[in-house]
C-alpha positions as CSV (number, residue, x, y, z in Angstrom):
1,X,-0.5,-5.7,-17.0
2,X,-3.4,-7.9,-18.0
3,X,-6.3,-6.5,-20.0
4,X,-8.7,-6.5,-17.0
5,X,-6.1,-4.9,-14.7
6,X,-5.3,-2.3,-17.3
7,X,-9.0,-1.4,-17.7
8,X,-9.3,-1.1,-13.9
9,X,-6.3,1.2,-13.8
10,X,-7.6,3.3,-16.7
11,X,-11.0,3.7,-15.1
12,X,-9.5,4.7,-11.8
13,X,-7.5,7.4,-13.4
14,X,-10.9,9.1,-14.2
15,X,-11.6,9.2,-10.4
16,X,-8.2,10.7,-9.9
17,X,-8.9,13.3,-12.6
18,X,-12.2,14.2,-11.1
19,X,-10.5,14.8,-7.8
20,X,-7.9,17.1,-9.5
21,X,-10.7,18.9,-11.3
22,X,-12.1,20.0,-7.9
23,X,-8.7,21.7,-7.2
24,X,-7.8,23.3,-10.5
25,X,-9.3,24.4,-13.8
26,X,-9.4,22.4,-17.1
27,X,-6.9,25.0,-18.4
28,X,-4.4,24.2,-15.6
29,X,-4.8,20.4,-16.1
30,X,-4.5,20.8,-19.8
31,X,-1.2,22.6,-19.4
32,X,0.2,19.9,-17.0
33,X,-1.0,16.9,-19.0
34,X,-0.6,18.3,-22.5
35,X,-4.2,17.1,-23.2
36,X,-6.9,19.4,-24.7
37,X,-9.5,20.6,-22.2
38,X,-12.2,19.2,-24.4
39,X,-10.7,15.7,-24.1
40,X,-10.3,16.1,-20.3
41,X,-14.0,17.1,-20.0
42,X,-15.0,13.9,-21.9
43,X,-12.9,11.8,-19.4
44,X,-14.3,13.5,-16.4
45,X,-17.9,13.1,-17.6
46,X,-17.3,9.4,-18.4
47,X,-17.8,9.6,-22.1
48,X,-14.3,8.4,-23.0
49,X,-11.8,6.1,-21.1
50,X,-8.2,7.4,-21.1
51,X,-5.6,5.3,-22.9
52,X,-3.1,3.5,-20.6
53,X,-0.4,6.1,-21.4
54,X,-2.8,8.9,-20.6
55,X,-3.9,7.2,-17.4
56,X,-0.3,6.9,-16.3
57,X,0.1,10.7,-16.9
58,X,-3.0,11.5,-14.9
59,X,-1.9,9.2,-12.0
60,X,1.5,10.8,-12.0
61,X,0.1,14.3,-11.8
62,X,-2.5,13.1,-9.2
63,X,0.3,11.8,-7.0
64,X,2.6,14.9,-7.4
65,X,-0.1,17.6,-7.2
66,X,-2.5,16.1,-4.6
67,X,-1.6,12.9,-2.9
68,X,1.9,13.7,-1.6
69,X,0.8,17.0,-0.3
70,X,-2.3,15.6,1.3
71,X,-0.4,12.7,2.9
72,X,2.1,15.1,4.5
73,X,-0.8,17.3,5.7
74,X,-2.5,14.2,7.3
75,X,0.6,12.9,9.1
76,X,0.7,13.8,12.8
77,X,4.0,13.8,14.6
78,X,3.9,14.4,18.4
79,X,6.5,16.2,20.6
80,X,8.4,12.9,21.1
81,X,8.6,12.2,17.3
82,X,6.0,9.5,17.2
83,X,4.2,9.3,13.9
84,X,0.4,8.9,13.7
85,X,-1.1,7.7,10.3
86,X,-4.7,7.6,11.5
87,X,-6.0,10.3,9.2
88,X,-4.7,8.3,6.3
89,X,-5.5,4.7,7.0
90,X,-9.0,5.3,8.4
91,X,-10.1,7.2,5.3
92,X,-10.9,4.3,2.9
93,X,-11.4,6.5,-0.2
94,X,-8.1,8.3,0.4
95,X,-6.3,5.1,1.1
96,X,-7.6,3.6,-2.1
97,X,-6.2,6.6,-3.9
98,X,-2.7,6.0,-2.5
99,X,-2.7,2.3,-3.4
100,X,-3.9,2.9,-6.9
101,X,-1.2,5.5,-7.4
102,X,1.4,2.7,-6.9
103,X,-0.7,0.1,-8.7
104,X,1.8,-0.6,-11.5
105,X,4.6,-1.2,-9.0
106,X,2.4,-3.4,-6.9
107,X,1.1,-5.3,-10.0
108,X,4.7,-6.1,-10.9
109,X,4.9,-8.7,-8.1
110,X,3.0,-12.0,-7.9
111,X,0.5,-12.0,-5.1
112,X,-1.7,-14.8,-3.8
113,X,-2.4,-13.3,-0.4
114,X,-1.9,-10.1,1.6
115,X,-0.4,-10.4,5.1
116,X,-0.2,-7.8,7.9
117,X,0.2,-7.5,11.7
118,X,-2.7,-6.0,13.7
119,X,-3.8,-3.3,14.3
120,X,-2.9,-0.3,12.0
121,X,-1.8,-2.6,9.2
122,X,-5.2,-4.1,8.8
123,X,-6.9,-1.2,7.0
124,X,-4.0,-1.1,4.5
125,X,-4.1,-4.9,4.0
126,X,-7.9,-5.0,3.4
127,X,-7.8,-2.1,0.9
128,X,-4.9,-3.6,-0.9
129,X,-6.6,-7.1,-1.0
130,X,-9.8,-5.5,-2.2
131,X,-8.0,-3.8,-5.1
132,X,-6.1,-7.0,-6.0
133,X,-9.0,-9.4,-5.5
134,X,-7.0,-11.4,-2.9
135,X,-7.5,-12.7,0.6
136,X,-6.1,-11.2,3.8
137,X,-4.1,-13.0,6.6
138,X,-3.6,-11.1,9.9
139,X,-0.9,-11.9,12.4
140,X,-1.8,-11.1,16.0
141,X,-0.1,-10.1,19.2
142,X,-2.0,-12.7,21.2
143,X,-3.5,-16.1,20.4
144,X,-7.1,-15.9,19.2
145,X,-9.6,-18.0,21.1
146,X,-11.0,-20.9,19.2
147,X,-7.8,-21.5,17.2
148,X,-5.4,-24.1,18.4
149,X,-2.7,-24.4,15.8
150,X,-0.5,-21.3,15.3
151,X,2.8,-20.3,13.8
152,X,4.6,-18.5,16.6
153,X,7.5,-16.0,15.9
154,X,9.6,-13.8,18.1
155,X,9.5,-10.1,17.1
156,X,12.7,-8.5,18.2
157,X,12.9,-4.7,18.6
158,X,16.0,-2.4,18.3
159,X,16.1,-2.0,22.1
160,X,16.6,-5.7,22.5
161,X,13.0,-6.2,23.9
162,X,10.8,-8.7,22.1
163,X,7.3,-10.1,21.9
164,X,5.7,-13.1,20.2
165,X,3.3,-12.8,17.3
166,X,0.9,-15.5,16.1
167,X,-0.6,-16.6,12.8
168,X,-3.2,-19.4,12.4
169,X,-1.3,-22.2,10.7
170,X,-3.7,-22.5,7.8
171,X,-3.8,-18.7,7.1
172,X,-1.1,-18.9,4.5
173,X,-0.1,-22.0,2.6
174,X,3.1,-23.5,1.4
175,X,4.3,-22.1,-1.9
176,X,1.9,-19.1,-1.8
177,X,3.2,-15.6,-2.8
178,X,2.7,-13.2,0.0
179,X,2.5,-9.4,-0.1
180,X,3.3,-7.9,3.3
181,X,1.7,-4.6,4.2
182,X,1.9,-2.1,7.0
183,X,1.0,1.6,7.6
184,X,4.5,2.6,8.7
185,X,7.9,1.0,8.5
186,X,9.7,2.4,11.5
187,X,12.6,0.0,12.4
188,X,11.7,-3.0,10.2
189,X,11.0,-5.2,13.2
190,X,7.4,-5.9,12.1
191,X,8.4,-6.7,8.5
192,X,11.2,-9.0,9.6
193,X,8.8,-10.9,11.9
194,X,6.3,-11.3,9.1
195,X,9.0,-12.5,6.8
196,X,10.0,-15.1,9.4
197,X,6.3,-16.2,9.6
198,X,6.3,-16.8,5.9
199,X,9.5,-18.7,6.1
200,X,8.0,-20.9,8.8
201,X,4.9,-21.5,6.6
202,X,7.2,-22.2,3.6
203,X,5.5,-19.3,1.7
204,X,7.3,-16.8,-0.5
205,X,7.4,-13.1,0.3
206,X,7.1,-11.4,-3.1
207,X,6.8,-7.8,-2.0
208,X,6.4,-5.3,0.8
209,X,4.1,-2.2,0.8
210,X,3.8,0.6,3.3
211,X,2.3,4.1,3.3
212,X,5.2,5.7,5.2
213,X,8.8,4.8,5.6
214,X,11.0,6.4,8.3
215,X,14.7,7.2,7.8
216,X,15.1,5.2,4.5
217,X,14.0,2.0,6.2
218,X,12.3,0.8,3.0
219,X,15.7,1.0,1.2
220,X,17.5,-0.7,4.0
221,X,15.0,-3.5,4.1
222,X,15.0,-4.0,0.4
223,X,18.8,-4.4,0.5
224,X,18.7,-6.6,3.6
225,X,15.9,-9.0,2.5
226,X,16.3,-8.8,-1.3
227,X,12.6,-8.2,-1.6
228,X,10.9,-5.3,-3.4
229,X,9.7,-2.6,-1.0
230,X,7.2,0.0,-2.1
231,X,6.6,2.9,0.2
232,X,4.5,5.9,-0.7
233,X,6.3,8.6,1.2
234,X,9.6,8.8,3.2
235,X,10.0,10.8,6.4
236,X,13.4,11.7,7.9
C-alpha cells in the first residue's frame, strides 16, 4: 500500500470507529480492540490518527460487529427468492463503508478503470471509482444515441436465453487493467459478458468486486476465470 493510500485507509478507520462508538461504549470497544479507552477517544475526536495496524483492527471489528449484520438486515428477498440490494447500493455512505472494509483486498489488484453493466452496478462502480480515483465505464443493454462505434457482446443466461450488451469502443483501451463491479453475482452471466467485452477491447480484467454473491458464485467464477473475485457477503 502506497503512503497516500495508507493514510486514506487510516483516516477512514476513524469514520468506522465513530460509527461503532454510536453503537457501543468505549469500554466495549477497548475490550474488543485491546486499546485503552483514552486512545480510542483521541482517535474519535480527531486528535490522533491510528497506525496502519490499529486501522486494520478497527476495520475488522467494524465489518464483523456492524457491516455484516447491517447488510443482512438490508437485503430483501421476495417470495420467489429474488434478492433486492436497493437499501445497500442507494445509500452512498453505507456503500462507501462496505468498499473501504475490503480496501486492502481491492488495492492488491492493479486498476486503471472500473467497468460495470447498467443499472444496479452503476452505484457500486461510481463509489468504487471515487475511492480509487479512477474513471468508470458502463456497458448498456441498448445502444446509446449519439455513439456510433460499439463493442457488442452476447450475454448468455443459464436458461439458454440471451441478449446483447454494448460498450462504446473508446470506453476502455487496449492494455488497461479493468476492475469489474456489480451489486450481486447471481449466475455469473453478467461478469462473463463483461470479461468478454474486455477481451474484445484487448484490455486486462485484474479483479471482480460485488456486494453479494449467491450460492458460492464468487468462488466458482474465480476458479473458472482465474481472476480474483472479492464479494462482501455470500447468500445460500
